[in-house]
ZAMARGU-4260 file (C-alpha; in steps of 0.2 Angstrom, whole numbers, plus 5000, padded with zeros to 4 digits):
<rodrens>
0) 5978/5412/5380 | 5960/5405/5380 | 5950/5418/5389 | 5932/5424/5388 | 5927/5440/5397
5) 5908/5443/5401 | 5898/5459/5397 | 5895/5464/5415 | 5914/5462/5419 | 5918/5473/5405
10) 5905/5486/5411 | 5912/5485/5428 | 5929/5490/5422 | 5922/5504/5412 | 5913/5510/5428
15) 5930/5512/5436 | 5936/5523/5422 | 5920/5533/5421 | 5917/5537/5439 | 5933/5534/5448
20) 5938/5523/5462 | 5929/5525/5478 | 5940/5527/5494 | 5957/5529/5485 | 5967/5544/5489
25) 5969/5556/5474 | 5987/5557/5467 | 5993/5574/5461 | 6006/5572/5447 | 6022/5582/5449
30) 6021/5589/5432 | 6010/5589/5416 | 6023/5578/5408 | 6021/5564/5421 | 6010/5549/5414
35) 6000/5541/5428 | 5985/5534/5418 | 5983/5522/5403 | 5978/5529/5386 | 5961/5524/5379
40) 5960/5512/5364 | 5969/5496/5360 | 5985/5489/5366 | 5999/5499/5356 | 6015/5507/5358
45) 6007/5522/5368 | 5999/5510/5381 | 6016/5501/5383 | 6024/5517/5386 | 6011/5522/5398
50) 6013/5505/5408 | 6032/5508/5408 | 6030/5526/5415 | 6018/5520/5429 | 6030/5506/5433
55) 6044/5519/5435 | 6033/5530/5446 | 6028/5515/5457 | 6047/5510/5459 | 6050/5527/5466
60) 6035/5527/5477 | 6032/5508/5481 | 6019/5513/5495 | 6008/5524/5484 | 5992/5514/5483
65) 5984/5526/5471 | 5998/5523/5458 | 5997/5504/5461 | 5979/5504/5458 | 5980/5513/5442
70) 5994/5502/5436 | 5985/5486/5441 | 5969/5492/5433 | 5979/5496/5417 | 5984/5477/5417
75) 5966/5472/5420 | 5961/5482/5405 | 5975/5475/5395 | 5969/5457/5399 | 5951/5462/5394
80) 5957/5470/5377 | 5968/5455/5373 | 5956/5442/5380 | 5972/5435/5389 | 5973/5431/5407
85) 5991/5433/5409 | 5991/5452/5413 | 5980/5448/5427 | 5995/5440/5435 | 6004/5456/5433
90) 5990/5466/5441 | 5991/5454/5456 | 6010/5457/5457 | 6007/5476/5457 | 5995/5474/5471
95) 6007/5462/5480 | 6011/5474/5495 | 5992/5474/5499 | 5986/5458/5492 | 5988/5447/5507
100) 5984/5460/5521 | 5972/5455/5534 | 5961/5470/5530 | 5966/5477/5513 | 5960/5494/5508
105) 5943/5493/5500 | 5949/5498/5482 | 5961/5483/5483 | 5947/5471/5489 | 5937/5477/5474
110) 5951/5475/5461 | 5956/5459/5469 | 5938/5453/5467 | 5938/5458/5448 | 5954/5448/5445
115) 5947/5433/5454 | 5931/5433/5445 | 5940/5435/5429 | 5949/5418/5433 | 5933/5410/5439
120) 5937/5411/5457 | 5919/5416/5460 | 5918/5411/5479 | 5933/5421/5484 | 5928/5436/5473
125) 5911/5436/5481 | 5919/5436/5498 | 5930/5450/5494 | 5916/5461/5487 | 5905/5457/5503
130) 5919/5462/5514 | 5922/5478/5504 | 5903/5483/5504 | 5902/5479/5523 | 5915/5494/5525
135) 5909/5505/5511 | 5891/5501/5506 | 5891/5516/5494 | 5904/5508/5483 | 5896/5507/5466
140) 5910/5497/5458 | 5909/5484/5471 | 5890/5482/5468 | 5892/5481/5450 | 5906/5468/5451
145) 5896/5458/5463 | 5881/5458/5451 | 5893/5450/5438 | 5898/5436/5450 | 5880/5433/5455
150) 5874/5433/5437 | 5887/5421/5430 | 5885/5409/5444 | 5866/5409/5441 | 5860/5419/5457
155) 5849/5431/5447 | 5838/5437/5461 | 5854/5443/5471 | 5861/5450/5455 | 5846/5461/5452
160) 5847/5468/5470 | 5865/5472/5467 | 5860/5481/5451 | 5847/5491/5460 | 5862/5498/5471
165) 5872/5502/5456 | 5857/5512/5449 | 5855/5521/5465 | 5874/5525/5467 | 5880/5529/5449
170) 5875/5535/5432 | 5857/5529/5427 | 5865/5521/5411 | 5876/5510/5421 | 5862/5503/5432
175) 5851/5501/5417 | 5864/5491/5408 | 5867/5480/5423 | 5848/5477/5425 | 5846/5474/5406
180) 5859/5460/5406 | 5849/5451/5420 | 5833/5453/5411 | 5841/5445/5396 | 5844/5429/5405
185) 5829/5430/5417 | 5814/5429/5405 | 5813/5447/5401 | 5824/5449/5385 | 5812/5461/5377
190) 5812/5473/5393 | 5831/5472/5393 | 5832/5476/5375 | 5820/5491/5377 | 5831/5497/5392
195) 5847/5496/5382 | 5839/5505/5367 | 5834/5519/5379 | 5852/5520/5385 | 5859/5520/5368
200) 5847/5533/5362 | 5850/5545/5377 | 5869/5543/5374 | 5873/5546/5393 | 5890/5537/5393
205) 5900/5549/5404 | 5912/5551/5388 | 5916/5533/5390 | 5917/5523/5374 | 5919/5507/5383
210) 5902/5508/5390 | 5895/5513/5373 | 5903/5497/5365 | 5896/5486/5379 | 5879/5493/5378
215) 5879/5490/5359 | 5885/5472/5360 | 5872/5469/5374 | 5859/5475/5362 | 5865/5463/5349
220) 5864/5448/5360 | 5847/5453/5367 | 5841/5455/5349 | 5848/5438/5345 | 5839/5430/5360
225) 5823/5438/5354 | 5826/5430/5336 | 5828/5446/5328 | 5844/5443/5317 | 5843/5458/5307
230) 5844/5469/5322 | 5857/5458/5330 | 5868/5460/5315 | 5866/5479/5315 | 5871/5480/5333
235) 5886/5469/5331 | 5892/5479/5317 | 5889/5495/5326 | 5899/5489/5341 | 5914/5483/5331
240) 5913/5500/5322 | 5916/5508/5339 | 5930/5495/5344 | 5935/5484/5330 | 5947/5474/5341
245) 5935/5470/5355 | 5938/5451/5357 | 5921/5448/5366 | 5911/5456/5352 | 5921/5447/5339
250) 5918/5431/5347 | 5899/5434/5350 | 5897/5440/5332 | 5907/5425/5325 | 5895/5413/5334
255) 5880/5423/5327 | 5888/5420/5309 | 5891/5402/5312 | 5873/5399/5318 | 5868/5408/5302
260) 5878/5396/5292 | 5890/5410/5286 | 5907/5403/5290 | 5915/5413/5276 | 5910/5429/5285
265) 5919/5422/5300 | 5935/5419/5290 | 5934/5437/5284 | 5931/5443/5302 | 5945/5433/5311
270) 5963/5431/5305 | 5970/5414/5304 | 5985/5420/5314 | 5974/5428/5328 | 5984/5427/5345
275) 5967/5426/5354 | 5963/5407/5356 | 5945/5411/5360 | 5944/5418/5342 | 5955/5405/5335
280) 5942/5392/5341 | 5929/5401/5330 | 5940/5403/5315 | 5944/5384/5317 | 5925/5380/5317
285) 5923/5391/5302 | 5938/5383/5293 | 5930/5366/5296 | 5913/5371/5290 | 5922/5377/5274
290) 5933/5362/5273 | 5947/5375/5271 | 5965/5370/5268 | 5971/5377/5285 | 5957/5368/5295
295) 5969/5354/5301 | 5982/5367/5307 | 5971/5378/5317 | 5963/5363/5325 | 5980/5356/5329
300) 5985/5373/5336 | 5970/5373/5348 | 5974/5355/5354 | 5992/5360/5358 | 5985/5375/5368
305) 5973/5365/5378 | 5987/5352/5382 | 5997/5367/5389 | 5983/5372/5400 | 5981/5354/5406
310) 6000/5354/5410 | 5998/5370/5421 | 5982/5363/5429 | 5972/5377/5422 | 5953/5372/5421
315) 5946/5390/5418 | 5942/5387/5400 | 5931/5372/5401 | 5917/5379/5390 | 5929/5382/5376
320) 5937/5365/5378 | 5920/5357/5378 | 5915/5365/5362 | 5932/5361/5354 | 5931/5343/5360
325) 5913/5341/5354 | 5914/5349/5336 | 5933/5348/5332 | 5939/5333/5341 | 5923/5323/5339
330) 5922/5316/5356 | 5905/5319/5363 | 5907/5309/5379 | 5923/5319/5384 | 5914/5335/5379
335) 5899/5331/5390 | 5911/5328/5405 | 5919/5345/5402 | 5903/5354/5399 | 5895/5347/5415
340) 5911/5352/5425 | 5910/5369/5418 | 5891/5370/5422 | 5896/5367/5440 | 5906/5383/5440
345) 5897/5395/5429 | 5879/5396/5422 | 5877/5407/5406 | 5867/5404/5390 | 5882/5398/5381
350) 5887/5386/5395 | 5869/5379/5394 | 5869/5377/5375 | 5886/5367/5375 | 5880/5356/5389
355) 5864/5352/5380 | 5872/5349/5363 | 5885/5338/5371 | 5872/5327/5380 | 5862/5325/5364
360) 5878/5320/5354 | 5883/5308/5367 | 5866/5300/5368 | 5864/5304/5386 | 5850/5317/5387
365) 5846/5314/5405 | 5863/5320/5410 | 5857/5337/5406 | 5842/5337/5417 | 5849/5350/5429
370) 5853/5362/5414 | 5835/5360/5407 | 5828/5363/5425 | 5838/5379/5426 | 5832/5385/5409
375) 5814/5382/5414 | 5816/5390/5431 | 5825/5406/5424 | 5813/5406/5409 | 5829/5409/5398
380) 5823/5413/5381 | 5831/5409/5364 | 5824/5398/5349 | 5840/5387/5348 | 5840/5383/5367
385) 5821/5379/5366 | 5824/5367/5352 | 5838/5359/5362 | 5827/5357/5377 | 5814/5349/5366
390) 5827/5337/5360 | 5833/5332/5377 | 5816/5330/5384 | 5809/5320/5369 | 5805/5302/5372
</rodrens>
């Protein structure tokens, strides 16, 4: 279940819960005992019970779009929490009666786009969102999800415009976080950091802990990009105090610890039997650095899972596979091929870093020219990336 969600994607889901879904007919439960919404927090018995209750309700009312949207959203949230794409297929199945309509309802278009961008179908996701906004220009969720797609595909100017719509249509904190994420990869990391700090100080989260968690993680990432490791660690720890099981934050913090040459702290952070392969990758990297007894077994487990992905024709996880291939399998040429294939699809700082590292290790620095040009054009900050660019460009 190698799966890596991105900050704005997580914020987009939070926006749905914080401000409701635009254009969906409100559902009135028959009694106070009827469960129609997921419970907050991690995936546990209560959430499973809620999912079963919503399934039962939908079985009685298969044409009830509001219940279907709630249930599909619950599966998307489950995918986010577990860092596992499989619940996305369940969400798609729930939306089946509307999924292939010539003109799906706007909420279906937006949720379908969320599912598609989560599986790296960025072109179809963007098309869904543009269709939704053509019919409902005031849909803040659609604008925020569109900014996610634009950001991850490297269209920073368009993403910033989308964020401006978010800020005009929703709570100021959501729009500020949206813009701060773009500042962080567009040469304005300090401005982004300051913006997030104001949001966190103000505490305007519409009683939504998920927004608070994402804001805190974003602050950590921006502090790290600004080469402020003490602040970065403080924010990572604060975020995990809010949600100890957040897979994205765990992975980002583990990367921070690995860069700080603290593999023992990664071993303490991530269990050897973690079901989340994205985290298992970090644990395997730490085990290797420590020459731990279970290093071989964790690496072998990852190899089996990548083989299973290949058997299914799944190429969503190229970035993680490139990192595994470079560091754990020791095949720089294969890693570079994977990293460049990944770069053709998505353009985030970690994608750039792995491509540069692979090009250097393979002795083919010119193969990374497009990545270097992108870093220079966007003015992406970060001391490690700057050092890699110098290595690639050195005679």
